[in-house]
C-alpha positions in Angstrom: 9.2 20.4 -4.7 6.1 17.6 -4.5 6.8 13.8 -3.0 5.8 10.9 -5.5 2.8 9.4 -3.8 3.0 5.3 -3.5 0.6 3.6 -5.2 -1.0 0.4 -3.0 -2.7 -2.5 -4.0 -4.2 -4.2 -1.5 -5.5 -8.0 -1.8 -6.8 -10.6 0.8 -10.4 -12.3 0.8 -11.2 -10.3 4.2 -13.1 -6.6 3.5 -12.4 -5.8 7.1 -8.6 -6.2 6.6 -8.6 -4.0 3.4 -10.3 -1.6 5.3 -7.7 -1.8 8.3 -4.7 -2.0 5.8 -6.5 1.1 3.8 -7.0 3.2 6.2 -4.0 2.9 8.0 -2.0 3.6 4.8 -4.3 6.7 4.1 -3.6 7.8 7.5 0.0 7.4 7.0 0.0 10.3 4.1 1.9 9.5 1.4 0.4 6.2 0.2 -2.5 5.9 -2.6 -4.5 2.9 -2.3 -5.4 2.6 -5.7 -7.0 -0.7 -6.0 -8.7 -3.6 -3.9 -8.8 -8.0 -4.9 -10.4 -10.4 -2.9 -8.4 -13.7 -4.3 -5.5 -14.1 -6.2 -6.8 -13.8 -10.0 -8.1 -10.6 -9.4 -5.0 -9.2 -7.8 -2.8 -10.5 -11.2 -5.5 -8.2 -13.2 -5.3 -5.5 -11.2 -1.2 -5.7 -11.0 -1.9 -5.5 -15.2 -3.9 -2.8 -15.5 -2.4 -0.4 -12.5 0.5 -1.4 -11.7 0.9 -0.8 -8.8 4.3 0.3 -6.9 4.2 -2.1 -4.2 1.7 -5.1 -3.4 0.0 -6.6 -0.3 -0.4 -10.5 -0.2 -2.5 -12.2 1.9 -1.9 -16.5 1.3 -5.1 -18.1 2.4 -7.5 -16.8 -0.8 -10.6 -18.4 -2.7 -10.5 -18.8 -6.4 -6.8 -18.3 -6.5 -4.3 -18.4 -3.5 -1.6 -15.5 -2.8 1.2 -18.2 -3.8 -0.3 -18.4 -6.5 -0.9 -14.6 -7.4 3.0 -14.2 -6.7 4.0 -17.1 -9.4 1.7 -15.2 -11.6 3.1 -11.4 -11.1 6.4 -12.3 -10.7 7.0 -13.8 -13.7 4.6 -11.6 -16.0 4.8 -8.4 -14.3 7.1 -8.1 -11.4 6.6 -5.7 -9.0 7.5 -6.0 -5.2 5.3 -7.9 -3.1 4.5 -7.8 0.9 3.3 -10.9 2.5 0.5 -9.8 5.3 -0.7 -13.1 6.9 -1.6 -14.4 10.0 1.1 -16.1 12.0 -0.5 -19.4 11.6 0.7 -19.3 7.9 4.2 -18.7 8.6 5.6 -21.7 6.5 3.6 -21.1 3.5 5.4 -17.1 4.1 8.3 -18.2 3.2 7.5 -20.3 0.6 6.3 -17.1 -1.3 9.6 -15.6 -0.5 11.1 -17.9 -1.9 9.8 -17.5 -5.4 9.7 -13.0 -5.0 8.0 -11.6 -2.4 9.6 -9.6 -1.0 9.2 -9.8 3.5 6.6 -11.1 5.8 4.7 -9.0 8.0 1.6 -10.2 10.4 -1.7 -8.9 9.5 -1.3 -5.3 12.1 -4.1 -4.0 14.3 -4.7 -0.1 14.8 -2.0 -0.2 17.8 0.4 2.7 17.2 3.6 -0.1 16.6 1.6 -2.5 15.0 1.2 0.1 12.6 3.9 1.8 12.6 5.7 -1.5 11.3 3.3 -2.2 8.4 3.5 0.8 6.8 7.2 1.5 7.1 7.4 -2.1 5.8 5.3 -1.0 2.5 7.4 2.2 2.2 10.8 0.8 2.6 9.7 -1.8 -0.4 8.0 0.6 -3.0 11.8 1.4 -3.7 13.3 -1.8 -4.2 13.4 -2.7 -8.1 12.7 -6.6 -8.8 13.5 -8.7 -11.4 10.3 -10.6 -13.6 11.4 -14.1 -13.1 10.7 -17.9 -14.4 7.3 -18.6 -13.8 7.3 -22.6 -11.8 10.7 -22.8 -10.1 11.7 -21.7 -7.1 14.7 -19.0 -6.1 16.0 -22.1 -4.0 14.9 -25.7 -5.0 14.2 -28.0 -1.8 17.0 -29.4 -0.2 16.2 -34.0 -1.1 18.8 -35.1 1.3 17.6 -36.0 4.9 18.7 -34.2 7.8 22.1 -35.2 9.3 21.4 -36.9 12.8 21.5 -34.7 16.0 24.4 -35.3 18.0 23.8 -36.5 21.9 22.9 -33.7 24.0 25.4 -35.4 26.5 28.6 -34.3 24.4 30.4 -31.5 26.8 33.7 -30.7 24.5 33.0 -28.2 22.0 32.7 -29.7 18.6 34.1 -26.7 16.5 36.5 -23.8 16.6 35.3 -20.9 15.2 32.0 -19.3 15.3 29.8 -18.0 12.8 26.7 -14.9 14.1 24.9 -13.5 10.5 23.0 -10.0 10.7 20.4 -9.6 8.1 16.8 -7.7 7.5 15.0 -7.3 4.7 15.7 -9.3 1.9 17.6 -11.7 4.4 15.6 -14.4 4.1 16.3 -14.6 0.4 19.6 -14.4 0.9 20.2 -17.1 4.5 18.2 -19.7 2.0 20.9 -18.9 -0.6 23.7 -19.1 1.0 22.9 -21.8 3.9 22.1 -23.7 0.2 25.8 -23.8 -0.5 27.3 -25.5 3.0 27.8 -29.1 3.3 26.2 -31.2 6.0 29.5 -30.9 7.6 30.2 -27.8 8.2 32.4 -27.8 11.1 30.7 -24.6 12.9 28.0 -23.2 14.6 26.0 -20.6 12.9 23.6 -18.1 14.8 21.0 -15.9 13.4 19.8 -12.5 13.7 17.0 -11.6 11.1 14.8 -9.0 11.4 11.5 -10.6 11.8 7.9 -10.0 12.6 6.8 -11.6 15.7 4.8 -15.5 15.2 7.2 -16.2 11.9 10.5 -17.4 13.0 9.2 -21.1 13.0 7.7 -21.5 9.5 11.3 -19.7 8.8 13.2 -22.9 10.7 10.8 -25.2 9.2 11.3 -23.4 5.6 15.3 -22.8 5.5 15.4 -26.5 6.5 14.4 -27.8 3.8 16.7 -26.1 1.4 20.1 -26.8 3.2 22.1 -29.2 4.8 22.5 -28.2 8.3 19.9 -28.2 10.8 18.1 -25.4 11.2 16.3 -24.6 14.5 15.1 -21.3 17.2 17.7 -21.4 19.1 16.8 -22.1 22.3 17.8 -21.1 26.7 20.2 -22.8 27.6 21.8 -25.5 25.1 24.9 -25.6 24.5 26.2 -24.7 20.4 27.1 -27.4 18.3 29.1 -28.0 14.9 26.5 -28.0 11.7 23.5 -26.4 13.6 21.7 -22.9 12.7 20.1 -20.9 15.7 18.2 -18.3 15.1 17.0 -15.8 17.0 13.5 -15.8 18.0 11.8 -12.0 17.6 10.6 -12.0 20.8 13.8 -12.5 22.3 17.8 -11.9 21.3 20.1 -14.1 21.0 23.6 -14.0 22.8 25.7 -16.4 24.2 27.1 -17.1 27.6 30.3 -17.4 29.4 29.7 -21.2 29.0 29.2 -21.3 25.1 25.4 -21.7 25.8 22.0 -19.9 23.9 21.0 -17.2 26.0 17.7 -15.4 25.3 17.4 -11.4 26.5 13.5 -10.1 26.8 12.9 -8.3 24.6 12.1 -4.5 26.1 9.3 -2.0 24.9 11.7 0.5 23.6 13.8 -2.2 21.4 14.1 -0.7 17.7 15.5 -3.9 16.4 13.4 -8.0 17.1 15.5 -9.2 16.9 18.8 -6.9 18.0 21.8 -7.8 15.9 24.3 -6.0 17.3 23.2 -7.8 20.3 24.1 -10.8 18.8 27.4 -9.8 17.4 29.1 -8.0 20.7 27.8 -11.3 22.5 29.7 -13.3 20.6 32.8 -11.1 20.2 33.2 -11.5 23.7 32.9 -15.1 24.0 34.7 -15.9 21.3 36.9 -13.7 20.4 40.1 -13.8 17.8 37.7 -16.6 16.5 34.2 -15.1 15.8 33.2 -14.5 12.5 30.8 -12.0 11.4 29.1 -11.6 8.4 26.6 -8.8 8.1 23.9 -9.0 4.9 21.0 -7.0 3.4 18.6 -5.1 5.3 17.4 -1.4 6.2 19.1 0.6 9.2 22.5 0.5 11.4 21.5 -2.9 13.3 24.6 -4.5 12.6 27.4 -2.1 11.7 28.6 -1.1 16.1 28.3 -5.4 16.4 30.5 -6.1 13.5 33.2 -3.3 14.8 33.1 -5.7 18.2 34.1 -8.1 15.6 36.4 -6.3 14.1 38.6 -4.7 17.4 38.6 -8.1 19.1 40.7 -10.3 15.8 38.0 -11.6 14.4 36.9 -11.6 10.9 34.2 -9.8 9.3 32.3 -9.6 6.0 29.8 -7.6 4.4 27.3 -8.6 1.2 27.8 -6.1 -1.4 25.6 -3.7 -2.6 24.9 -5.1 -5.9 23.5 -8.5 -4.6 21.7 -7.0 -1.5 17.7 -6.1 -1.7 18.7 -3.0 0.3 21.9 -1.7 1.2 21.2 -0.2 4.3 23.0 -2.3 7.2 26.0 -3.5 5.6 26.8 0.1 3.9 27.0 1.3 7.8 29.3 -1.4 8.4 31.1 -1.1 5.1 31.7 2.5 5.7 32.7 2.4 9.5 35.9 0.5 7.6 35.6 -2.3 10.3 35.4 -5.2 7.1 37.3 -7.4 5.9 36.1 -8.5 3.0 33.1 -7.3 0.7 31.4 -10.0 -0.6 28.4 -10.5 -3.5 26.3 -12.9 -2.3 27.1 -16.1 -4.1 30.9 -15.8 -3.1 30.1 -15.9 1.1 30.0 -19.1 1.4 32.9 -20.4 -0.3 34.9 -17.3 2.3 33.0 -19.3 5.0 34.6 -22.6 3.8 38.2 -21.0 3.1 38.1 -19.9 6.9 37.3 -22.7 8.4 40.2 -24.9 6.5 42.9 -22.3 7.1 41.7 -21.0 10.0 41.1 -17.4 11.5 45.2 -16.9 11.9 46.3 -18.1 8.5 43.1 -16.6 6.6 43.7 -13.3 8.2 47.4 -13.5 7.0 45.4 -14.4 3.4 43.6 -10.9 3.4 46.9 -9.2 4.6 48.4 -10.4 1.4 45.8 -9.7 -0.8 45.6 -6.2 0.3 49.8 -5.8 0.1 
């Protein structure tokens, strides 16, 4: 049986970069590079003409930028788009996510790990269905209310009872943008997130999410105390955990670590420190990372949610956790924020009682 080959359109104003991407894909064996474009205007025309399975899109280009091209493509002839850009364009890259691109990755090199990551991202997105979107309308509108003033660093006693921890991968940035935008500035708990991401892009993601929600979104820093109303993103170069003193503890990534950052590492840490006050949420993404961490929260008496298949870009990580039987509630993305608010309003024990009654 012949395996269906994946048709790729490469868009970058640098001929050197285009040749690099082309060679990496051809060497992988199951790709056909059906076209190349050096600006966004050419990309739009070639998408309509060639109908590729995936487009790799640079952002800073002459004539028409990648951001403009993505908006046109997602309006006229939607296809999966992987932003392949420089780390300096990180915040702009997440604007591309906001208007329909599926994922972001740094421009690869010929090193084995870098090449393999790029090829796997392209291969993964080839099977993702996308929908045509309305032009000139972001998926999540920027939030215009100023970010709340940070609490003084001298605060010693925790200003929260529960801790929420989220695991996500492919499709995660879009899902996180939607979820966080539904939560109020006074949300009375910290939120810790392990989102699989390319090195160098986490600061841009934090800035992007900050503009879309009322919460304070930041990259977690070694030793800082967790506070309610804050969202802590794990850097990709390190794994986020929590110390017994309930402070951020970053662990250096090892050479053999498959996932960066690792969702299981964060989830297990939160389960160990917070026990029944831990609430785990596993969302869209490929692979198995996070399912064992969700098991840890489930077994220690915490609450576990999983994003459902219909609202997931990739039904992988969440499916693994669901199949292990360690999820209390399977929810559409649109309902997760309300469940989070329900937990903090009722408390874990009373909320668990309502879950039990719902299953009777």
